[in-house]
C-alpha positions in Angstrom: 0.0 0.0 0.0 1.5 3.3 -1.1 1.6 5.6 1.9 1.3 8.7 -0.2 -2.0 7.5 -1.6 -3.7 7.0 1.8 -6.4 9.6 2.7 -6.6 10.9 6.2 -9.9 12.2 7.6 -9.3 13.7 11.0 -10.8 17.2 11.4 -14.3 17.3 10.0 -13.0 17.4 6.4 -15.4 17.0 3.5 -14.7 16.5 -0.2 -17.3 16.9 -2.9 -16.9 15.7 -6.5 -18.9 16.3 -9.7 -22.6 15.7 -9.2 -22.7 13.7 -12.4 -22.0 10.7 -10.2 -25.6 11.0 -8.9 -26.7 9.6 -12.3 -25.6 6.2 -11.1 -28.9 4.7 -10.0 -30.1 1.4 -8.6 -27.0 -0.5 -9.8 -23.5 0.6 -8.8 -20.6 -0.3 -6.4 -18.6 1.5 -3.7 -15.4 -0.1 -2.6 -12.4 1.0 -0.5 -9.8 0.0 2.1 -10.5 1.6 5.5 -9.1 1.9 9.0 -11.6 3.8 11.2 -11.0 5.2 14.7 -14.4 5.8 16.2 -17.4 3.5 17.1 -20.8 4.1 15.5 -24.4 3.3 16.4 -25.8 0.1 14.9 -29.5 0.6 14.6 -32.0 -1.8 13.2 -32.5 -2.0 9.5 -35.6 -0.2 8.3 -37.5 0.7 5.2 -38.5 4.2 6.5 -37.8 6.6 9.3 -34.8 8.7 10.3 -32.5 6.3 12.2 -29.6 7.0 9.8 -29.3 10.6 11.2 -27.8 9.7 14.6 -24.4 8.4 15.8 -22.9 7.7 12.4 -19.4 8.3 10.8 -20.1 8.7 7.1 -17.1 8.1 4.9 -19.5 8.3 1.9 -22.3 10.8 2.9 -25.8 10.0 1.7 -26.7 12.9 -0.6 -30.2 14.4 -0.2 -32.4 13.1 -3.0 -34.0 16.5 -3.6 -37.1 14.7 -4.8 -39.1 12.2 -2.7 -38.6 9.4 -5.2 -34.7 9.6 -5.2 -32.4 8.8 -2.2 -28.6 9.2 -1.9 -26.7 6.2 -0.5 -24.1 6.6 2.2 -21.7 4.3 4.0 -20.8 4.7 7.7 -17.8 2.8 9.1 -16.7 2.4 12.7 -14.4 0.2 14.7 -17.5 -1.8 15.6 -19.3 -2.2 12.2 -20.8 -0.9 9.0 -24.0 0.9 8.2 -25.6 1.7 4.8 -28.2 4.5 4.8 -30.4 6.3 2.3 -31.4 10.0 2.4 -34.1 12.2 1.0 -37.0 14.3 2.2 -38.3 13.0 5.5 -36.5 9.7 4.8 -33.2 8.7 6.3 -33.4 4.9 7.1 -30.6 2.4 7.6 -31.0 -0.3 5.0 -28.0 -2.5 5.9 -26.2 -3.1 9.3 -23.4 -5.4 10.1 -21.6 -5.7 13.5 -17.9 -6.6 13.3 -14.5 -5.4 14.7 -12.5 -3.3 12.3 -9.3 -2.4 14.0 -6.9 -3.0 11.0 -7.0 -2.2 7.3 -10.2 -3.8 5.8 -11.5 -3.9 2.3 -15.2 -3.0 2.1 -17.5 -3.2 -0.9 -21.2 -2.1 -1.0 -22.7 -3.5 -4.2 -26.2 -2.2 -5.2 -28.0 -4.4 -7.6 -31.7 -3.9 -8.4 -32.0 -1.3 -5.5 -30.6 -3.9 -2.9 -27.3 -3.4 -1.1 -24.9 -6.3 -0.4 -21.8 -6.2 1.8 -18.5 -7.8 1.0 -15.5 -7.8 3.5 -12.1 -8.5 2.1 -13.7 -10.0 -1.1 -16.1 -12.3 0.8 -19.9 -11.9 0.6 -21.3 -11.2 4.1 -25.0 -10.3 3.7 -27.6 -8.3 1.8 -29.7 -5.5 3.2 -33.3 -4.2 2.6 -34.4 -3.4 -1.0 -34.9 0.3 -1.3 -38.4 1.8 -1.5 -36.8 4.8 -3.4 -34.5 5.1 -6.4 -31.1 4.8 -4.7 -28.2 6.7 -6.4 -24.4 7.1 -5.8 -23.5 10.0 -3.6 -20.8 12.6 -4.5 -19.7 13.7 -1.0 -17.1 12.1 1.2 -16.1 12.7 4.8 -19.4 13.3 6.4 -22.6 15.4 6.6 -22.2 18.9 8.0 -25.9 19.5 8.8 -25.9 16.5 11.1 -22.4 16.7 12.4 -21.7 13.1 11.3 -18.1 13.1 10.2 -15.8 10.2 9.4 -12.6 9.8 11.3 -9.8 7.5 10.1 -7.7 6.5 7.1 -8.9 5.4 3.6 -7.1 3.9 0.7 -8.1 3.4 -3.0 -11.7 4.5 -2.8 -13.6 3.6 -6.0 -17.1 4.0 -7.4 -18.2 1.8 -10.3 -21.2 2.2 -12.7 -22.2 -1.4 -12.3 -22.6 -4.1 -9.6 -19.1 -5.7 -9.2 -19.0 -9.5 -9.0 -17.4 -11.5 -6.1 -14.6 -12.5 -8.5 -13.9 -9.0 -9.5 -13.7 -7.9 -5.9 -11.3 -10.6 -5.0 -9.1 -9.5 -7.9 -9.3 -5.9 -6.5 -5.5 -5.3 -6.4 -5.1 -5.9 -10.2 -7.4 -3.1 -11.2 -6.0 0.0 -12.9 -7.4 3.5 -12.8 -8.4 3.1 -16.5 -10.7 0.2 -16.0 -14.0 0.2 -17.9 -16.9 1.4 -15.7 -14.6 2.9 -13.0 -16.2 6.4 -12.5 -14.2 7.6 -9.4 -10.8 6.6 -8.1 -9.2 8.4 -5.2 -5.8 7.5 -6.4 -5.9 9.9 -9.4 -8.7 12.4 -8.6 -7.1 15.7 -7.5 -10.0 16.6 -5.4 -8.7 14.2 -2.8 -5.2 15.7 -2.7 -6.0 17.8 0.4 -6.5 14.5 2.3 -3.3 12.7 1.3 -1.1 12.0 4.3 2.0 13.5 2.6 0.1 16.9 2.5 1.1 19.5 5.1 -1.9 21.7 4.3 -4.7 19.9 6.0 -7.3 22.3 7.2 -10.1 21.8 9.8 -12.8 23.0 7.3 -12.4 22.8 3.6 -13.6 26.3 2.7 -11.2 28.2 5.0 -8.4 30.0 3.2 -6.4 30.5 6.4 -6.3 29.2 9.9 -7.8 32.4 11.4 -11.2 31.7 12.9 -14.0 34.3 12.5 -15.4 36.2 15.5 -19.1 37.2 16.0 -21.1 39.7 18.0 -24.6 38.6 19.1 -27.3 41.2 19.7 -30.4 40.3 21.7 -33.2 42.8 22.6 -34.6 41.8 26.1 -37.5 42.5 28.3 -38.3 40.3 31.2 -36.4 37.5 29.4 -36.2 35.2 32.4 -40.0 34.6 32.0 -39.0 32.8 28.8 -37.7 29.6 30.2 -35.1 29.2 27.4 -33.2 32.4 28.0 -30.5 31.0 30.1 -30.3 28.0 27.8 -29.9 30.4 24.9 -26.9 32.1 26.6 -25.2 28.8 27.4 -25.7 27.5 23.9 -24.4 30.7 22.3 -21.3 30.6 24.4 -20.6 27.0 23.4 -20.9 27.6 19.7 -17.9 26.0 17.9 -15.8 27.4 15.1 -15.3 31.0 16.3 -12.3 32.8 17.8 -14.5 35.0 19.9 -18.2 35.3 20.6 -19.5 38.4 22.4 -23.1 38.7 23.5 -24.8 42.1 23.8 -28.3 42.6 25.3 -30.3 45.7 24.9 -32.7 45.7 27.9 -35.8 47.9 27.8 -36.6 48.1 31.5 -36.9 44.4 32.7 -38.3 44.1 36.2 -37.2 40.4 36.6 -33.7 39.0 36.9 -32.8 39.4 33.2 -30.0 42.0 33.8 -28.5 40.1 36.8 -28.5 36.9 34.8 -26.7 38.8 31.9 -24.1 40.0 34.4 -23.6 36.5 35.6 -22.7 35.4 32.1 -20.4 38.3 31.4 -22.5 39.9 28.7 -22.4 43.5 27.5 -25.5 45.2 28.9 -27.1 48.3 27.4 -30.2 49.7 29.2 -32.9 51.8 27.7 -36.3 52.8 29.1 -39.4 50.9 27.9 -40.8 53.9 26.1 -37.6 54.1 24.0 -38.0 50.6 22.6 -38.5 49.9 19.0 -37.4 46.9 17.0 -35.0 49.0 14.9 -33.7 51.3 17.6 -32.8 48.6 20.1 -31.0 46.5 17.5 -29.2 49.4 15.9 -28.0 50.5 19.4 -26.8 47.0 20.2 -25.0 46.7 16.9 -23.2 50.0 17.6 -21.3 48.2 20.4 -20.4 45.2 18.3 -16.7 44.5 18.1 -16.4 41.7 15.5 -16.7 41.2 11.8 -20.0 39.3 11.9 -23.2 40.2 13.8 -26.0 37.9 14.7 -29.4 39.3 15.6 -31.6 36.9 17.6 -34.4 37.0 20.2 -34.6 36.1 23.8 -36.8 33.0 23.3 -34.8 31.4 20.4 -32.5 28.4 20.8 -29.7 27.2 18.5 -30.3 23.7 17.3 -26.7 22.5 17.7 -23.3 23.7 18.9 -22.2 24.2 15.3 -25.5 26.0 14.3 -23.9 29.5 14.1 -20.9 28.3 12.2 -23.1 26.7 9.6 -24.8 30.0 9.1 -21.4 31.7 8.8 -20.4 29.1 6.1 -23.4 30.0 4.1 -22.3 33.6 3.9 -18.7 32.7 3.0 -19.5 29.9 0.5 -22.7 31.3 -1.2 -21.5 34.9 -1.5 -24.4 36.4 0.3 -24.4 39.3 2.8 -26.9 37.9 5.2 -28.5 34.6 6.1 -31.6 33.7 8.1 -33.0 30.2 8.9 -36.4 28.5 9.3 -37.7 27.4 12.6 -38.3 24.2 14.6 -41.3 24.9 16.9 -40.9 24.1 20.6 -42.8 21.1 22.0 -45.4 23.4 23.5 -46.2 25.1 20.2 -49.9 24.8 19.2 -51.5 24.0 15.9 -52.1 27.7 15.1 -48.4 28.6 15.3 -47.2 25.4 13.6 -49.6 25.9 10.7 -48.7 29.6 10.3 -45.0 28.9 10.2 -45.5 26.0 7.8 -47.5 28.3 5.5 -44.9 31.1 5.7 -41.9 28.9 5.0 -43.9 27.3 2.2 -44.5 30.7 0.7 -40.8 31.5 0.8 -39.9 28.1 -0.7 -37.8 27.0 2.3 -39.9 24.1 3.6 -37.5 21.6 2.0 -34.9 23.7 0.3 -32.3 26.4 1.1 -32.9 29.5 -1.0 -30.8 32.3 -2.3 -32.8 35.5 -2.6 -32.0 38.4 -5.0 -33.9 41.2 -6.7 -36.7 39.6 -8.8 -37.1 40.5 -12.5 -40.6 41.7 -11.8 -40.9 43.7 -8.7 -44.4 43.0 -7.6 -45.2 43.2 -3.8 -45.5 39.4 -3.7 -42.2 38.8 -5.5 -40.4 41.4 -3.4 -41.6 39.9 -0.2 -40.6 36.4 -1.3 -37.1 37.5 -2.3 -36.2 40.0 0.4 -37.0 38.0 3.5 -34.8 38.2 6.5 -35.8 37.0 10.0 -34.5 38.6 13.1 -35.4 35.4 15.0 -31.9 34.5 13.7 -30.1 36.7 11.1 -26.3 36.6 10.6 -24.8 39.5 8.6 -21.4 41.0 7.8 -21.0 43.8 10.3 -19.7 46.3 7.8 -22.7 45.8 5.5 -25.1 46.2 8.4 -23.5 49.4 9.6 -23.9 50.8 6.1 -27.6 50.0 6.0 -28.9 49.6 9.5 -32.6 49.0 10.5 -35.1 51.8 9.7 -38.6 50.5 10.1 -40.5 50.5 13.5 -42.0 47.1 12.5 -41.0 44.4 10.0 -37.6 46.0 10.2 -35.9 42.8 8.9 -38.0 42.6 5.8 -37.5 46.3 5.1 -33.7 45.9 5.4 -33.9 42.9 3.1 -35.7 45.0 0.5 -33.0 47.7 0.4 -30.3 45.1 0.2 -31.7 43.2 -2.8 -32.6 46.4 -4.5 -29.0 47.4 -4.3 -27.9 44.1 -5.9 -26.9 42.1 -2.8 -28.0 38.4 -2.3 -29.5 36.9 0.8 -29.9 33.3 2.0 -32.7 31.6 3.9 -32.0 28.0 5.0 -34.2 25.0 5.6 -31.2 22.7 6.3 -30.1 24.9 9.2 -32.9 25.7 11.7 -33.4 27.6 15.0 -35.7 26.4 17.7 -38.4 29.0 18.3 -42.1 29.4 18.7 -44.7 31.5 20.7 -47.7 30.4 22.7 -49.8 33.6 22.6 -53.4 34.6 23.5 -55.9 35.5 20.8 -55.7 39.2 21.6 -52.0 39.2 20.6 -53.0 38.0 17.2 -55.7 40.6 16.9 -53.0 43.3 17.4 -50.5 41.4 15.3 -52.9 41.1 12.3 -53.6 44.9 12.6 -49.9 45.9 12.8 -48.8 43.5 10.1 -51.3 44.9 7.7 -50.6 48.5 8.4 -46.9 48.3 8.0 -46.8 46.0 5.0 -49.2 48.2 3.1 -47.0 51.1 3.8 -43.8 49.2 3.0 -45.1 48.2 -0.4 -46.9 51.5 -1.1 -50.2 49.6 -1.4 -53.3 51.6 -2.2 -56.0 50.1 0.0 -59.6 50.3 -1.0 -62.0 49.0 1.6 -65.7 49.7 0.9 -67.2 48.3 4.1 -68.8 50.8 6.5 -67.7 50.7 10.1 -71.2 49.5 11.3 -71.1 46.6 8.9 -67.7 45.6 10.3 -69.0 45.7 13.9 -72.0 43.5 12.9 -69.7 41.2 11.0 -67.5 40.7 14.0 -70.4 39.8 16.2 -71.9 37.4 13.6 -68.5 35.5 13.2 -68.2 35.2 17.0 -71.5 33.4 17.1 -70.5 31.1 14.3 -67.4 30.1 16.1 -68.6 30.0 19.7 -72.0 28.3 19.0 -72.3 26.5 15.7 -68.7 25.3 15.1 -67.8 24.6 18.7 -71.0 22.7 19.3 -70.2 20.5 16.3 -66.7 19.9 17.5 -67.9 18.8 20.9 -70.0 16.1 19.3 -67.1 14.6 17.3 -65.7 11.4 18.7 -62.0 10.9 18.7 -59.8 9.6 17.2 -61.1 10.8 13.8 -59.5 10.7 10.4 -58.2 14.1 9.4 -59.9 14.1 6.0 -63.3 13.4 7.6 -62.8 16.1 10.2 -62.0 18.7 7.5 -65.1 17.7 5.6 -67.3 18.2 8.6 -65.8 21.6 9.4 -66.0 22.9 5.8 -69.6 21.8 5.6 -70.5 23.7 8.7 -68.6 26.8 7.6 -70.5 26.8 4.2 -73.8 26.5 6.0 -73.0 29.5 8.1 -72.9 31.7 5.0 -76.6 31.1 4.6 -77.6 32.1 8.2 -79.1 35.3 9.5 -77.6 37.7 12.0 -78.2 36.6 15.7 -80.5 38.7 17.8 -79.8 40.2 21.2 -80.7 43.6 22.6 -78.1 44.2 25.2 -74.3 43.9 25.6 -73.5 40.2 25.2 -71.9 38.6 28.2 -68.6 37.0 27.1 -67.5 35.9 30.6 -68.5 32.3 30.1 -66.2 31.8 27.1 -63.0 30.4 28.4 -61.3 30.6 25.0 -61.2 34.4 25.3 -58.3 36.0 27.1 -59.3 39.1 29.3 -58.1 41.7 26.7 -59.9 40.0 23.8 -63.0 39.6 25.9 -63.1 43.3 26.8 -62.5 44.2 23.1 -65.4 42.1 21.9 -67.7 43.6 24.6 -67.0 47.0 23.2 -67.8 45.8 19.7 -71.0 44.1 20.8 -72.2 47.4 22.2 -72.2 48.7 18.6 -74.2 45.8 17.2 -77.2 46.9 15.2 -78.9 43.7 14.0 -81.7 43.6 16.6 -84.5 42.3 14.3 -85.0 38.7 13.0 -84.3 37.2 9.6 -81.7 39.7 8.4 -79.5 37.6 6.1 -75.7 37.7 6.5 -73.9 39.7 3.9 -70.5 40.3 5.5 -66.9 39.6 4.4 -65.3 38.2 7.5 -66.7 34.7 7.3 -65.1 34.2 3.9 -61.8 35.6 5.2 -62.0 33.2 8.2 -62.7 30.3 5.8 -59.7 31.1 3.6 -57.4 31.2 6.7 -58.9 28.0 8.1 -58.3 26.3 4.8 -54.6 26.9 5.4 -54.9 25.2 8.7 -56.8 22.3 7.1 -54.0 21.8 4.5 -51.5 21.8 7.3 -53.5 19.2 9.3 -53.9 17.0 6.2 -50.1 17.0 5.6 -49.1 16.4 9.2 -51.8 14.3 10.7 -53.5 11.2 9.4 -55.7 11.0 12.5 -56.7 13.6 15.1 -57.0 12.9 18.8 -58.9 14.8 21.5 -55.9 17.1 22.2 -55.8 18.1 18.5 -59.4 19.0 18.6 -59.0 21.2 21.7 -56.1 22.9 20.0 -58.2 23.4 16.9 -60.9 25.2 18.9 -58.2 27.6 20.3 -56.9 27.9 16.7 -60.3 29.1 15.4 -60.3 31.9 18.0 -56.8 33.0 17.0 -57.7 33.0 13.3 -60.9 35.0 14.1 -58.8 37.5 16.1 -56.2 37.9 13.4 -58.9 38.5 10.7 -60.5 41.2 12.9 -57.2 42.9 13.2 -56.6 42.8 9.4 -60.1 44.1 8.8 -59.7 47.1 11.1 -56.4 47.8 9.4 -58.0 47.7 6.0 -60.7 50.1 7.2 -58.1 52.4 8.7 -56.0 52.4 5.6 -58.9 52.7 3.1 -61.1 55.2 4.8 -61.1 59.0 4.1 -63.1 59.7 7.3 -61.6 58.5 10.5 -63.6 59.4 13.6 -62.3 59.5 17.1 -63.5 55.9 17.8 -61.4 54.5 15.0 -58.4 56.6 16.0 -58.8 55.2 19.5 -58.9 51.6 18.2 -55.8 52.3 16.1 -53.9 53.6 19.2 -54.9 50.5 21.1 -53.9 48.0 18.5 -50.6 49.6 17.5 -49.2 49.4 21.0 -46.8 46.8 22.3 -46.4 44.4 19.4 
């Protein structure tokens, strides 16, 4: 064995070759000599699931199939055995497992024939694995999977990939093969992409993309207010300080008058602390102020209730900026365990709109600058947004609300590119009361209309809006909730959706309810105190006090449209709904209802030429504190 041709994987190194190898499907062969140094997990073989994503050491990383029908094939090797896994969307099963000691140089071959893997050790057939339920193809990445922190450690010699299933005799004659052999697609002996791993090289680097050994440094800016009430705040600080790959990490909080132990906890962790009064807070001002104290070349904006998903999470975001030539990167979210159906469905729909449910995206100025196209292609999220500090200081945040989107718009209009990742995620979600979403719907609509210079025309009279709000409350609290209470669980999701959609369509044919005094909302436990008080004020304005007046409002159709998003989410995520799901759906309906009210009042405010004191008062109430 020529020592100069051995490959040494020791510091999370990854090599990627031409993607044309991915065209080798269903029938191909991997073979190599290997001497691993770490143990691996040896899970059960499976036709589905994600058990290939834990505890492995992938010499050949299973490439993501990009389409559900295709799956990249990977090989994990440890001192205790061998694992073959396949990878695509929501699919990462182990299809072959073999336990054996590998302490010395061993020849391994994985032969795929008719979608079935077979294992050979030192030219001897050992076993076959499970036949793939996908179309397996040869992967083009070696050394590990960055997104899962599953790296190979050890030495490798003479790695080859063939475009056909090798026979037992051909494998036994392994040493006689030359690099010009028919059907030999990849050989590590001659391919220069492997040069950085050869043991004679003195230029091995910890990460393949770094041009020098200098690690980057980052400043983290977090606006805080009573952050200790968010039970993840201290976990956030611990996780940020443990992030790998950086020379220095400084954390800066901008606290707007916390009355809990936020500031003392920040002192305990040695953070930079900037204090402002509560009335000085705005999303832009607090972040700009924090950034003015940043010392390093990168700056991360995050929030007090977010949590990195791994100790290399931040470095992965940094690599996106360096490798994809973007000036800023944000990432999608993993909801916390306590997140309800409403939040999960809204995030699912938002990331679907951006195209980042399954894919990483590079955003740039679209060819046609419609509001929809601009919003799709300029999205940053301050839940987690990493930027080059010099770029941020040139642009800074400007808007009082949706400050991240507004900054993204200016950046893409000036020719910069942004990234938004699905493969890298942050743990984050909110469990809010309906009144919060009433205000959020209002503020979102107001600021986005202004941001995109939208000319809003809203022809509904204010009295019609009041009556519409009351009508929709009765539909939710009486008709729909009563129907839900009669449903027996478990129930198939499709059947549940049919029942709900039928009831909603029937509601369009009803008349306005009759009552002559302010309605008592105190018995409705689904209303938080602020939302209850708001609805009591609206019910005082109700005018439909006579029977058989047919409904002619707009809110019900808006509610139905929003609930259809929830239904699509349920259909994709749940085959069957249980009692807890139904309880969450009831709460979800109230949150949808609240948000639609907020959007409707915003449309009235934006589209009306005559604003009385009452509407101005509602605007002041709904604009505050979001």
